[in-house]
C-alpha positions in Angstrom: 65.1 40.0 13.9 61.8 38.4 13.7 60.3 35.8 11.7 57.5 38.4 10.8 59.1 40.8 9.7 62.1 38.8 7.8 58.7 37.2 5.8 57.3 41.0 5.4 60.7 42.3 3.7 60.8 39.1 1.9 58.0 39.7 0.1 58.7 43.3 -0.6 61.5 42.4 -2.7 59.6 39.5 -4.6 57.2 42.1 -5.3 59.6 44.7 -5.8 61.7 42.7 -8.1 58.2 42.8 -10.6 58.8 45.9 -11.5 62.5 46.6 -11.1 66.1 45.9 -12.1 67.7 47.5 -9.1 68.0 46.3 -5.9 64.8 47.4 -3.3 65.6 49.8 -0.9 67.4 48.9 2.6 63.9 48.7 5.0 64.8 50.1 8.1 62.0 50.4 11.0 62.0 54.6 10.3 61.6 54.4 6.1 58.9 56.3 5.5 56.8 53.5 3.5 55.6 56.8 0.6 59.5 56.9 0.0 60.2 53.6 -0.7 59.5 53.5 -4.2 56.3 51.4 -4.3 52.5 53.5 -5.0 49.5 53.2 -2.8 48.4 50.8 -5.7 52.2 49.2 -5.2 51.2 48.7 -1.6 47.9 47.1 -2.2 49.1 44.5 -4.0 51.8 44.3 -0.9 49.3 43.6 1.8 47.4 41.3 -0.7 50.8 39.1 -0.8 51.4 39.6 2.4 47.6 37.8 3.1 48.5 35.4 0.8 51.7 34.1 2.6 50.7 35.0 5.8 47.4 33.6 5.9 45.8 37.1 7.7 45.3 40.7 7.0 45.5 42.9 9.6 44.0 45.8 8.2 40.6 43.8 7.6 41.1 42.5 11.7 41.2 46.0 12.9 38.5 47.8 14.0 39.8 51.5 13.2 41.2 52.7 10.2 44.7 52.5 10.3 48.0 54.2 8.3 51.1 53.1 8.9 54.0 55.7 7.9 56.9 54.4 8.6 58.0 50.4 7.9 59.0 49.6 11.9 55.4 51.1 12.4 53.8 48.3 9.4 55.9 45.6 10.8 54.5 46.2 14.7 51.0 46.6 13.2 51.2 43.4 11.4 53.6 41.6 15.0 49.9 42.9 16.2 47.4 40.8 14.6 49.2 38.0 14.1 47.9 34.5 15.3 49.8 33.0 18.7 
């Protein structure tokens, strides 16, 4: 598991804990993002938290609109834009 993946999962778990008492769902590569229990506003907050945590926002950096469907696609998108 990459360090970036770990940080994304940790941030997701932090966001989850703000509104839930139960443990966050396990995030696997094939986990569908819309089935995690986080709504679109929650994902906007999640991306903002990741920007603060990681220091970059790949959605603002990419010239095309990207809509990752699975957690694996989401992580790959972040890995593609991560500073070297």
